[in-house]
KERO-946007 format. One line per field, with one value per atom (N, C-alpha, C): residue in three letters; atom name; x, y, z. Coordinates in nm, 2 decimals. Each point is the difference from the previous one (the first is absolute). Example, Ala and Ser with C-alpha at 12.3 -4.5 7.8 and 13.67 -1.06 7.14 Angstrom:
BEGIN
rest (ALA	ALA	ALA	SER	SER	SER)
atom (N	CA	C	N	CA	C)
xx (1.32	-0.09	0.09	-0.04	0.09	-0.08)
yy (-0.57	0.12	0.12	0.11	0.11	0.11)
zz (0.78	0.00	0.00	-0.07	0.00	0.08)
REM end
This chain:
BEGIN
rest (MET	MET	MET	HIS	HIS	HIS	GLN	GLN	GLN	GLN	GLN	GLN	GLN	GLN	GLN	ASN	ASN	ASN	PRO	PRO	PRO	ASN	ASN	ASN	SER	SER	SER	GLN	GLN	GLN	MET	MET	MET	LYS	LYS	LYS	ASN	ASN	ASN	SER	SER	SER	ASN	ASN	ASN	GLN	GLN	GLN	MET	MET	MET	PRO	PRO	PRO	ALA	ALA	ALA	GLN	GLN	GLN	GLN	GLN	GLN	SER	SER	SER	HIS	HIS	HIS	SER	SER	SER	ALA	ALA	ALA	HIS	HIS	HIS	GLU	GLU	GLU	ILE	ILE	ILE	TYR	TYR	TYR	ASP	ASP	ASP	VAL	VAL	VAL	LYS	LYS	LYS	GLU	GLU	GLU	VAL	VAL	VAL	LEU	LEU	LEU	GLY	GLY	GLY	GLY	GLY	GLY	LEU	LEU	LEU	ILE	ILE	ILE	GLY	GLY	GLY	ALA	ALA	ALA	MET	MET	MET	GLU	GLU	GLU	HIS	HIS	HIS	TYR	TYR	TYR	LYS	LYS	LYS	ILE	ILE	ILE	TYR	TYR	TYR	GLU	GLU	GLU	GLN	GLN	GLN	GLY	GLY	GLY	ILE	ILE	ILE	GLN	GLN	GLN	ASP	ASP	ASP	GLN	GLN	GLN	ASN	ASN	ASN	LEU	LEU	LEU	LYS	LYS	LYS	THR	THR	THR	ILE	ILE	ILE	LEU	LEU	LEU	ASN	ASN	ASN	GLN	GLN	GLN	GLN	GLN	GLN	HIS	HIS	HIS	GLN	GLN	GLN	TYR	TYR	TYR	MET	MET	MET	THR	THR	THR	GLN	GLN	GLN	MET	MET	MET	TYR	TYR	TYR	ASN	ASN	ASN	THR	THR	THR	LEU	LEU	LEU	VAL	VAL	VAL	ASP	ASP	ASP	ALA	ALA	ALA	TYR	TYR	TYR	GLN	GLN	GLN	THR	THR	THR	GLY	GLY	GLY	GLN	GLN	GLN	ARG	ARG	ARG	PRO	PRO	PRO	PRO	PRO	PRO	GLN	GLN	GLN	PRO	PRO	PRO	THR	THR	THR	THR	THR	THR	THR	THR	THR	TYR	TYR	TYR	ASN	ASN	ASN	MET	MET	MET	GLU	GLU	GLU	LEU	LEU	LEU	SER	SER	SER	ASN	ASN	ASN	ASP	ASP	ASP	VAL	VAL	VAL	THR	THR	THR	TYR	TYR	TYR	GLY	GLY	GLY	LEU	LEU	LEU	THR	THR	THR	PRO	PRO	PRO	GLY	GLY	GLY	GLN	GLN	GLN	PRO	PRO	PRO	LYS	LYS	LYS	GLN	GLN	GLN	PRO	PRO	PRO	LYS	LYS	LYS	ASP	ASP	ASP	ASN	ASN	ASN	PRO	PRO	PRO	GLN	GLN	GLN	GLN	GLN	GLN	LEU	LEU	LEU	ASN	ASN	ASN	ASP	ASP	ASP	GLU	GLU	GLU	CYS	CYS	CYS	TYR	TYR	TYR	SER	SER	SER	GLY	GLY	GLY	PHE	PHE	PHE	MET	MET	MET	LEU	LEU	LEU	GLY	GLY	GLY	HIS	HIS	HIS	LEU	LEU	LEU	LYS	LYS	LYS	GLN	GLN	GLN	CYS	CYS	CYS	ALA	ALA	ALA	SER	SER	SER	GLY	GLY	GLY	ALA	ALA	ALA	THR	THR	THR	MET	MET	MET	ALA	ALA	ALA	ALA	ALA	ALA	LEU	LEU	LEU	GLU	GLU	GLU	ALA	ALA	ALA	THR	THR	THR	ASN	ASN	ASN	PRO	PRO	PRO	VAL	VAL	VAL	VAL	VAL	VAL	ARG	ARG	ARG	ARG	ARG	ARG	VAL	VAL	VAL	LEU	LEU	LEU	GLN	GLN	GLN	ASP	ASP	ASP	SER	SER	SER	VAL	VAL	VAL	PRO	PRO	PRO	ASN	ASN	ASN	LEU	LEU	LEU	CYS	CYS	CYS	GLU	GLU	GLU	MET	MET	MET	ALA	ALA	ALA	TYR	TYR	TYR	GLU	GLU	GLU	VAL	VAL	VAL	PHE	PHE	PHE	LEU	LEU	LEU	TYR	TYR	TYR	GLN	GLN	GLN	ASN	ASN	ASN	ASP	ASP	ASP	ASN	ASN	ASN	GLY	GLY	GLY	TYR	TYR	TYR	TYR	TYR	TYR	GLN	GLN	GLN	VAL	VAL	VAL	ALA	ALA	ALA	GLN	GLN	GLN	PHE	PHE	PHE	ASP	ASP	ASP	GLN	GLN	GLN	GLN	GLN	GLN	THR	THR	THR	GLN	GLN	GLN	ASP	ASP	ASP	GLN	GLN	GLN	LEU	LEU	LEU	LEU	LEU	LEU	ASN	ASN	ASN	GLY	GLY	GLY	PHE	PHE	PHE	THR	THR	THR	HIS	HIS	HIS	ALA	ALA	ALA	SER	SER	SER	GLN	GLN	GLN	GLN	GLN	GLN	GLN	GLN	GLN	HIS	HIS	HIS)
atom (N	CA	C	N	CA	C	N	CA	C	N	CA	C	N	CA	C	N	CA	C	N	CA	C	N	CA	C	N	CA	C	N	CA	C	N	CA	C	N	CA	C	N	CA	C	N	CA	C	N	CA	C	N	CA	C	N	CA	C	N	CA	C	N	CA	C	N	CA	C	N	CA	C	N	CA	C	N	CA	C	N	CA	C	N	CA	C	N	CA	C	N	CA	C	N	CA	C	N	CA	C	N	CA	C	N	CA	C	N	CA	C	N	CA	C	N	CA	C	N	CA	C	N	CA	C	N	CA	C	N	CA	C	N	CA	C	N	CA	C	N	CA	C	N	CA	C	N	CA	C	N	CA	C	N	CA	C	N	CA	C	N	CA	C	N	CA	C	N	CA	C	N	CA	C	N	CA	C	N	CA	C	N	CA	C	N	CA	C	N	CA	C	N	CA	C	N	CA	C	N	CA	C	N	CA	C	N	CA	C	N	CA	C	N	CA	C	N	CA	C	N	CA	C	N	CA	C	N	CA	C	N	CA	C	N	CA	C	N	CA	C	N	CA	C	N	CA	C	N	CA	C	N	CA	C	N	CA	C	N	CA	C	N	CA	C	N	CA	C	N	CA	C	N	CA	C	N	CA	C	N	CA	C	N	CA	C	N	CA	C	N	CA	C	N	CA	C	N	CA	C	N	CA	C	N	CA	C	N	CA	C	N	CA	C	N	CA	C	N	CA	C	N	CA	C	N	CA	C	N	CA	C	N	CA	C	N	CA	C	N	CA	C	N	CA	C	N	CA	C	N	CA	C	N	CA	C	N	CA	C	N	CA	C	N	CA	C	N	CA	C	N	CA	C	N	CA	C	N	CA	C	N	CA	C	N	CA	C	N	CA	C	N	CA	C	N	CA	C	N	CA	C	N	CA	C	N	CA	C	N	CA	C	N	CA	C	N	CA	C	N	CA	C	N	CA	C	N	CA	C	N	CA	C	N	CA	C	N	CA	C	N	CA	C	N	CA	C	N	CA	C	N	CA	C	N	CA	C	N	CA	C	N	CA	C	N	CA	C	N	CA	C	N	CA	C	N	CA	C	N	CA	C	N	CA	C	N	CA	C	N	CA	C	N	CA	C	N	CA	C	N	CA	C	N	CA	C	N	CA	C	N	CA	C	N	CA	C	N	CA	C	N	CA	C	N	CA	C	N	CA	C	N	CA	C	N	CA	C	N	CA	C	N	CA	C	N	CA	C	N	CA	C	N	CA	C	N	CA	C	N	CA	C	N	CA	C	N	CA	C	N	CA	C	N	CA	C	N	CA	C	N	CA	C	N	CA	C	N	CA	C	N	CA	C	N	CA	C	N	CA	C	N	CA	C	N	CA	C	N	CA	C	N	CA	C	N	CA	C	N	CA	C	N	CA	C	N	CA	C	N	CA	C	N	CA	C	N	CA	C	N	CA	C	N	CA	C	N	CA	C	N	CA	C	N	CA	C	N	CA	C	N	CA	C	N	CA	C	N	CA	C	N	CA	C	N	CA	C	N	CA	C	N	CA	C	N	CA	C	N	CA	C	N	CA	C	N	CA	C	N	CA	C	N	CA	C	N	CA	C	N	CA	C)
xx (14.49	-0.14	-0.09	-0.11	-0.09	-0.09	-0.01	-0.09	-0.12	-0.12	-0.12	-0.01	-0.04	-0.01	-0.11	0.04	-0.10	-0.09	-0.13	-0.08	-0.02	0.04	-0.02	0.13	0.10	0.13	-0.01	-0.10	-0.01	-0.14	-0.02	-0.14	-0.05	-0.12	-0.05	-0.15	-0.04	-0.14	-0.08	-0.13	-0.07	0.00	0.01	0.01	0.13	0.10	0.13	0.01	-0.11	0.01	-0.12	0.02	-0.11	-0.12	-0.12	-0.12	0.00	0.05	0.00	0.09	0.09	0.09	-0.04	-0.10	-0.04	-0.09	0.05	-0.07	0.09	-0.05	0.07	0.00	0.10	0.00	-0.12	-0.06	-0.12	-0.12	0.00	-0.11	0.00	0.12	0.01	-0.06	0.04	-0.05	-0.15	-0.05	-0.14	-0.09	0.04	-0.08	0.01	0.12	0.01	-0.10	-0.02	-0.10	-0.14	-0.03	-0.13	-0.03	0.09	-0.02	-0.01	0.07	-0.01	-0.14	-0.05	-0.13	-0.11	0.01	-0.09	0.00	0.12	0.01	-0.06	0.02	-0.06	-0.15	-0.05	-0.15	-0.06	0.07	-0.06	0.01	0.11	0.01	-0.10	-0.02	-0.10	-0.14	-0.03	-0.13	-0.03	0.10	-0.02	-0.03	0.06	-0.03	-0.14	-0.04	-0.13	-0.11	0.02	-0.10	-0.05	0.08	-0.04	-0.10	0.01	-0.09	-0.12	0.00	-0.12	-0.12	-0.11	-0.13	-0.09	0.00	-0.09	0.05	-0.08	0.04	0.03	-0.07	0.03	0.14	0.04	0.14	0.10	-0.03	0.09	0.02	-0.11	0.00	0.09	-0.01	0.08	0.15	0.02	0.14	0.06	-0.07	0.05	0.03	-0.09	0.01	0.13	0.01	0.11	0.13	0.00	0.13	0.04	-0.10	0.03	0.06	-0.06	0.05	0.14	0.02	0.13	0.11	-0.03	0.09	0.05	-0.09	0.03	0.08	-0.04	0.07	0.15	0.01	0.14	0.08	-0.05	0.08	0.04	-0.09	0.03	0.11	0.00	0.10	0.13	0.00	0.12	0.07	-0.08	0.05	0.07	-0.07	0.05	0.13	0.00	0.11	0.13	-0.02	0.11	0.06	-0.09	0.05	0.01	-0.07	0.00	-0.08	-0.07	-0.07	-0.15	-0.08	-0.14	-0.03	-0.08	-0.03	-0.10	0.01	-0.09	-0.15	-0.03	-0.13	-0.01	-0.07	-0.01	-0.09	0.00	-0.09	-0.14	-0.09	-0.14	-0.08	-0.13	-0.08	-0.08	0.00	-0.08	-0.13	-0.11	-0.13	-0.07	-0.04	-0.07	-0.15	-0.06	-0.13	-0.10	0.04	-0.09	-0.04	-0.12	-0.04	0.07	0.00	0.07	-0.09	-0.11	-0.09	0.07	0.00	0.06	-0.10	-0.01	-0.09	0.07	-0.06	0.06	-0.07	0.07	-0.05	0.06	-0.02	0.06	-0.11	0.02	-0.09	0.09	-0.06	0.08	0.03	0.12	0.04	0.10	0.05	0.10	0.13	0.08	0.14	0.08	0.09	0.08	0.12	0.05	0.13	0.06	0.13	0.06	-0.05	-0.01	-0.05	0.11	-0.04	0.09	0.05	-0.08	0.05	-0.06	0.06	-0.04	-0.15	-0.05	-0.14	-0.10	0.04	-0.09	0.00	0.09	0.01	-0.13	-0.05	-0.13	0.02	-0.11	0.01	0.03	-0.04	0.04	0.15	0.06	0.15	0.06	-0.04	0.07	-0.01	-0.12	-0.01	0.08	0.02	0.08	0.15	0.04	0.14	0.02	-0.10	0.01	0.02	-0.08	0.01	0.14	0.05	0.13	0.11	0.00	0.09	0.00	-0.13	-0.01	0.04	-0.02	0.04	0.15	0.07	0.14	0.06	-0.06	0.05	-0.02	-0.11	-0.03	0.10	0.02	0.10	0.14	0.04	0.13	0.02	-0.09	0.01	0.00	-0.08	0.00	0.14	0.05	0.13	0.11	0.00	0.10	-0.01	-0.12	-0.02	0.05	0.00	0.03	0.14	0.09	0.14	0.07	-0.08	0.06	0.07	0.12	0.07	-0.03	-0.03	-0.03	-0.14	-0.03	-0.13	-0.11	0.04	-0.09	-0.05	0.10	-0.03	-0.09	0.04	-0.08	-0.15	-0.02	-0.13	-0.08	0.06	-0.07	-0.04	0.09	-0.03	-0.12	0.02	-0.10	-0.14	0.00	-0.13	-0.06	0.08	-0.04	-0.08	0.04	-0.05	-0.16	-0.06	-0.14	-0.07	0.06	-0.06	0.00	0.11	0.01	-0.10	-0.01	-0.10	-0.15	-0.02	-0.13	-0.03	0.10	-0.02	-0.02	0.08	-0.02	-0.14	-0.05	-0.13	-0.11	0.02	-0.09	-0.02	0.11	0.00	-0.06	0.03	-0.07	-0.15	-0.05	-0.14	-0.06	0.07	-0.05	-0.01	0.10	0.00	-0.12	-0.01	-0.10	-0.14	-0.02	-0.13	-0.04	0.10	-0.02	0.01	0.01	0.01	0.13	0.10	0.14	0.07	-0.03	0.07	-0.10	-0.03	-0.10	0.06	-0.08	0.05	-0.06	0.08	-0.05	-0.01	-0.08	-0.01	0.00	0.04	-0.01	-0.14	-0.04	-0.13	0.01	-0.12	0.00	0.07	0.00	0.07	0.15	0.05	0.14	0.05	-0.08	0.04	0.00	-0.10	0.00	0.11	0.04	0.11	0.13	0.02	0.12	0.01	-0.11	-0.01	0.02	-0.05	0.01	0.12	0.09	0.12	0.11	-0.03	0.09	-0.07	0.08	-0.05	0.10	-0.04	0.09	0.12	0.12	0.11	-0.01	0.05	0.00	0.10	-0.05	0.09	0.06	0.11	0.07	0.07	-0.01	0.07	0.15	0.09	0.14	0.06)
yy (12.37	0.05	-0.12	-0.02	-0.11	0.03	-0.09	0.01	-0.09	0.06	-0.08	-0.10	-0.13	-0.10	0.03	-0.02	0.03	-0.13	0.01	-0.12	-0.05	0.08	-0.04	-0.07	-0.01	-0.06	-0.15	-0.06	-0.15	-0.04	-0.09	-0.05	-0.09	0.02	-0.08	-0.04	-0.11	-0.04	0.04	0.03	0.05	-0.10	-0.13	-0.10	0.00	0.08	0.01	0.12	0.07	0.12	0.01	0.07	0.02	0.07	-0.03	0.06	0.15	0.06	0.15	0.06	-0.08	0.06	-0.03	-0.09	-0.04	0.10	0.12	0.11	0.05	0.03	0.07	0.15	0.07	0.14	0.07	-0.04	0.06	-0.03	-0.12	-0.03	0.09	0.02	0.09	0.14	0.05	0.13	0.00	-0.10	-0.01	-0.01	-0.08	-0.02	0.13	0.07	0.13	0.09	0.00	0.09	-0.03	-0.13	-0.05	0.04	-0.02	0.04	0.15	0.07	0.15	0.04	-0.06	0.03	-0.03	-0.11	-0.04	0.10	0.04	0.11	0.13	0.04	0.12	-0.01	-0.11	-0.02	0.01	-0.07	-0.01	0.14	0.07	0.14	0.09	-0.01	0.09	-0.03	-0.13	-0.04	0.07	0.01	0.07	0.15	0.06	0.14	0.01	-0.09	0.00	-0.02	-0.08	-0.04	0.13	0.10	0.12	0.08	-0.01	0.08	-0.07	-0.13	-0.08	0.03	0.02	0.03	-0.12	-0.08	-0.12	-0.11	-0.05	-0.10	-0.13	-0.03	-0.12	0.00	0.11	0.02	-0.01	0.05	0.00	-0.15	-0.07	-0.14	-0.08	0.02	-0.06	0.03	0.13	0.05	-0.07	-0.01	-0.06	-0.15	-0.07	-0.14	-0.03	0.09	-0.02	0.03	0.11	0.03	-0.11	-0.06	-0.11	-0.12	-0.03	-0.11	0.03	0.12	0.04	-0.01	0.04	-0.01	-0.15	-0.09	-0.14	-0.05	0.05	-0.04	0.05	0.12	0.07	-0.08	-0.04	-0.07	-0.14	-0.07	-0.13	0.01	0.10	0.02	0.04	0.08	0.04	-0.13	-0.09	-0.12	-0.09	-0.01	-0.09	0.06	0.13	0.08	-0.01	0.01	0.00	-0.14	-0.10	-0.13	-0.10	0.03	-0.09	-0.13	0.00	-0.12	0.03	-0.11	0.01	0.09	0.11	0.09	-0.06	0.05	-0.06	0.04	0.11	0.04	-0.02	-0.10	-0.02	0.10	0.01	0.09	-0.05	0.08	-0.03	0.06	-0.03	0.04	0.13	0.10	0.12	-0.02	0.01	-0.01	0.13	0.05	0.13	-0.01	0.11	-0.01	0.03	0.07	0.05	-0.11	0.02	-0.09	0.03	-0.09	0.02	0.08	0.06	0.07	0.13	0.01	0.12	0.08	0.13	0.08	0.05	-0.02	0.04	0.13	0.08	0.12	0.12	0.11	0.13	0.10	0.09	0.11	0.13	0.11	0.12	0.06	0.06	0.07	0.11	0.07	0.11	-0.07	0.07	-0.05	0.00	-0.10	-0.01	0.09	0.05	0.07	-0.01	0.02	-0.02	0.10	-0.05	0.08	0.10	0.12	0.11	-0.01	-0.06	-0.01	-0.13	-0.04	-0.13	0.00	0.12	0.01	-0.04	0.00	-0.04	-0.15	-0.07	-0.15	-0.06	-0.10	-0.07	-0.15	-0.07	-0.15	-0.05	0.07	-0.04	0.00	0.11	0.01	-0.11	-0.01	-0.10	-0.14	-0.04	-0.13	-0.02	0.11	-0.01	-0.01	0.06	-0.01	-0.15	-0.05	-0.14	-0.10	0.02	-0.09	0.01	0.12	0.02	-0.07	0.01	-0.07	-0.15	-0.05	-0.15	-0.05	0.08	-0.04	0.00	0.10	0.00	-0.12	-0.03	-0.11	-0.13	-0.02	-0.13	-0.01	0.11	-0.01	-0.03	0.07	-0.03	-0.14	-0.05	-0.14	-0.10	0.03	-0.09	-0.01	0.12	0.01	-0.06	0.02	-0.06	-0.15	-0.06	-0.14	-0.08	0.07	-0.07	-0.06	0.07	-0.04	-0.01	-0.01	-0.01	-0.14	0.00	-0.12	-0.08	0.06	-0.07	-0.05	-0.14	-0.05	0.04	0.03	0.04	0.15	0.08	0.14	0.01	-0.08	-0.01	-0.04	-0.10	-0.05	0.11	0.07	0.11	0.11	0.04	0.10	-0.05	-0.12	-0.05	-0.01	-0.05	-0.01	0.13	0.11	0.13	0.07	-0.04	0.07	-0.01	-0.12	0.00	0.07	0.01	0.08	0.15	0.05	0.14	0.03	-0.10	0.02	0.00	-0.08	0.00	0.13	0.06	0.13	0.11	0.00	0.10	-0.01	-0.12	-0.02	0.04	-0.02	0.05	0.15	0.07	0.15	0.04	-0.07	0.03	-0.01	-0.11	-0.02	0.11	0.04	0.11	0.13	0.03	0.12	-0.01	-0.12	-0.02	0.02	-0.06	0.01	0.14	0.09	0.14	0.09	-0.05	0.08	0.07	-0.04	0.06	-0.06	-0.13	-0.07	-0.05	0.07	-0.04	-0.10	-0.09	-0.11	0.01	0.04	0.02	-0.14	-0.01	-0.12	0.04	-0.10	0.02	-0.02	0.05	-0.04	-0.15	-0.07	-0.14	-0.05	0.07	-0.04	0.00	0.11	0.01	-0.11	-0.02	-0.10	-0.13	-0.04	-0.13	-0.02	0.10	-0.01	-0.02	0.07	-0.02	-0.14	-0.04	-0.12	-0.12	0.01	-0.11	0.01	0.09	0.01	-0.10	-0.10	-0.11	-0.14	-0.10	-0.14	-0.09	-0.12	-0.09	-0.04	-0.02	-0.05	-0.15	-0.06	-0.14	-0.07	-0.10	-0.07	-0.13	0.02	-0.11	-0.09	-0.13	-0.10	-0.01	0.00	-0.01	-0.14)
zz (9.23	0.00	-0.04	0.08	-0.03	-0.11	-0.10	-0.11	0.02	-0.03	0.02	-0.12	0.04	-0.10	-0.11	-0.12	-0.11	-0.01	0.03	-0.01	-0.15	-0.09	-0.14	-0.06	0.09	-0.05	-0.01	0.06	0.00	-0.03	-0.09	-0.03	0.11	0.05	0.10	-0.03	0.04	-0.01	0.13	-0.02	0.12	0.11	-0.02	0.11	0.07	-0.04	0.06	0.09	0.02	0.09	0.09	0.11	0.10	-0.07	0.05	-0.05	0.00	0.10	0.01	-0.09	-0.07	-0.10	-0.14	-0.02	-0.13	-0.07	-0.02	-0.07	-0.11	-0.11	-0.11	0.03	-0.06	0.02	-0.05	-0.12	-0.05	0.08	0.06	0.09	0.13	0.05	0.12	-0.03	-0.12	-0.04	-0.03	-0.07	-0.03	0.12	0.10	0.12	0.08	0.00	0.07	-0.06	-0.13	-0.06	0.04	0.00	0.04	0.15	0.09	0.14	0.01	-0.07	0.00	-0.05	-0.11	-0.05	0.10	0.08	0.10	0.11	0.04	0.11	-0.05	-0.12	-0.05	0.00	-0.04	-0.01	0.14	0.10	0.14	0.06	-0.02	0.06	-0.06	-0.13	-0.07	0.05	0.02	0.05	0.13	0.09	0.12	-0.02	-0.10	-0.03	-0.05	-0.09	-0.07	0.11	0.10	0.10	0.07	0.01	0.07	-0.08	-0.14	-0.08	-0.06	0.01	-0.06	0.08	-0.08	0.07	0.00	-0.11	-0.01	0.09	0.09	0.09	-0.07	-0.11	-0.08	-0.05	-0.06	-0.05	0.12	0.11	0.11	0.05	0.00	0.04	-0.10	-0.13	-0.10	0.03	0.02	0.02	0.12	0.11	0.13	-0.02	-0.07	-0.02	-0.09	-0.10	-0.09	0.06	0.09	0.07	0.09	0.07	0.09	-0.08	-0.11	-0.09	-0.05	-0.05	-0.05	0.10	0.13	0.11	0.01	0.00	0.01	-0.12	-0.12	-0.12	0.01	0.04	0.01	0.10	0.12	0.10	-0.05	-0.07	-0.06	-0.10	-0.09	-0.10	0.07	0.10	0.07	0.06	0.06	0.06	-0.11	-0.11	-0.11	-0.06	-0.01	-0.06	0.08	0.14	0.09	0.03	0.00	0.04	-0.12	-0.11	-0.11	0.03	0.11	0.04	0.02	0.01	0.02	0.11	-0.02	0.11	0.10	0.13	0.10	-0.03	-0.06	-0.04	-0.15	-0.05	-0.14	-0.07	-0.13	-0.07	0.01	0.04	0.01	-0.12	-0.01	-0.11	0.04	-0.08	0.02	-0.06	0.08	-0.05	0.01	-0.12	0.00	0.03	0.05	0.04	-0.11	-0.10	-0.10	-0.10	-0.06	-0.11	-0.13	-0.10	-0.12	-0.11	0.05	-0.10	-0.05	-0.13	-0.06	-0.08	0.02	-0.08	-0.12	-0.12	-0.13	-0.05	-0.07	-0.06	0.05	-0.07	0.03	0.02	0.10	0.02	-0.01	-0.06	-0.02	0.14	0.00	0.13	-0.04	0.11	-0.02	-0.03	-0.09	-0.03	0.13	0.01	0.12	-0.01	0.11	0.01	0.13	0.02	0.13	0.10	0.13	0.11	0.03	0.05	0.03	0.14	0.09	0.14	0.07	0.11	0.06	0.05	0.03	0.04	-0.11	-0.12	-0.11	-0.02	0.06	-0.02	0.06	-0.07	0.05	-0.02	0.03	0.00	-0.14	-0.11	-0.13	-0.02	0.05	0.00	0.08	0.12	0.09	-0.05	-0.05	-0.06	-0.12	-0.08	-0.12	0.04	0.11	0.05	0.04	0.08	0.04	-0.11	-0.11	-0.11	-0.07	-0.01	-0.06	0.08	0.13	0.09	-0.03	0.00	-0.01	-0.13	-0.11	-0.13	-0.01	0.06	0.01	0.07	0.12	0.08	-0.07	-0.07	-0.07	-0.12	-0.07	-0.11	0.05	0.11	0.05	0.05	0.08	0.05	-0.12	-0.10	-0.12	-0.06	-0.03	-0.07	0.09	0.13	0.09	0.00	0.00	0.01	-0.12	-0.11	-0.13	0.00	0.07	-0.01	0.14	0.11	0.13	0.01	0.05	0.01	0.13	0.11	0.12	-0.01	0.01	-0.03	0.10	0.13	0.10	-0.03	-0.03	-0.04	-0.12	-0.10	-0.12	0.03	0.08	0.03	0.08	0.09	0.08	-0.10	-0.08	-0.10	-0.09	-0.05	-0.09	0.06	0.13	0.07	0.04	0.00	0.04	-0.12	-0.12	-0.12	-0.01	0.01	-0.01	0.11	0.12	0.11	-0.03	-0.05	-0.04	-0.11	-0.10	-0.10	0.06	0.09	0.07	0.07	0.07	0.06	-0.10	-0.11	-0.10	-0.06	-0.03	-0.05	0.09	0.13	0.10	-0.01	-0.01	-0.01	-0.13	-0.11	-0.13	0.01	0.07	0.01	0.09	0.10	0.08	-0.08	-0.08	-0.09	-0.10	-0.06	-0.10	0.06	0.12	0.07	0.03	0.02	0.04	-0.12	-0.12	-0.11	-0.03	0.08	-0.02	-0.11	-0.03	-0.11	-0.09	-0.11	-0.10	-0.10	-0.04	-0.09	-0.14	-0.09	-0.14	-0.07	-0.10	-0.08	-0.15	-0.09	-0.14	-0.04	-0.12	-0.05	-0.04	-0.01	-0.02	-0.12	-0.11	-0.12	0.02	0.06	0.02	0.10	0.10	0.11	-0.06	-0.08	-0.07	-0.09	-0.08	-0.09	0.07	0.11	0.08	0.07	0.06	0.07	-0.09	-0.12	-0.10	-0.09	0.03	-0.08	0.02	0.08	0.03	-0.01	-0.03	0.00	0.06	0.03	0.07	-0.08	0.06	-0.07	-0.01	-0.11	-0.02	0.10	0.06	0.10	-0.07	-0.05	-0.08	0.10	-0.03	0.08	-0.05	0.09	-0.03	0.03)
REM end
């Protein structure tokens, strides 16, 4: 009976193996989770597109879906070959300004919707933000210990773009009153901000 060789039975350096094999077991699983998260986000975006009413939100959704598709393909190429992908990671540029509205206005308490017909643009943009936060967190965690340098770089370069997309959705929500931004009173804020001082930089 033929027994499969145990890859852990002999210590090897990464330069002693082909690029497509230079993945650790935990990296394989971590990137699998990242790719699954991107698939889930892209598939849900297609569902949300049918219900979104605001054309501005629909434009954001379509631009982000297009970018995530490219990001996904780039990561798949790096994951499967261990080499530089033909389509490198590009930069996502959001359309919205960085203006944030601070303050709270009273409103009705939130509760889960009872049926899909009650879902609205506030719901859909909230779902989008949730997906992007999960993808950004997953890519960050995977990049921290990825053994293949190309995969690590693709993951690492993807994180700021996922952050940019999440921030774009946050700005959309804030601009439409869906995401209100509370502040501390001035005394509390000053006390917290001034609760730290510089560390001494000693020469060794």
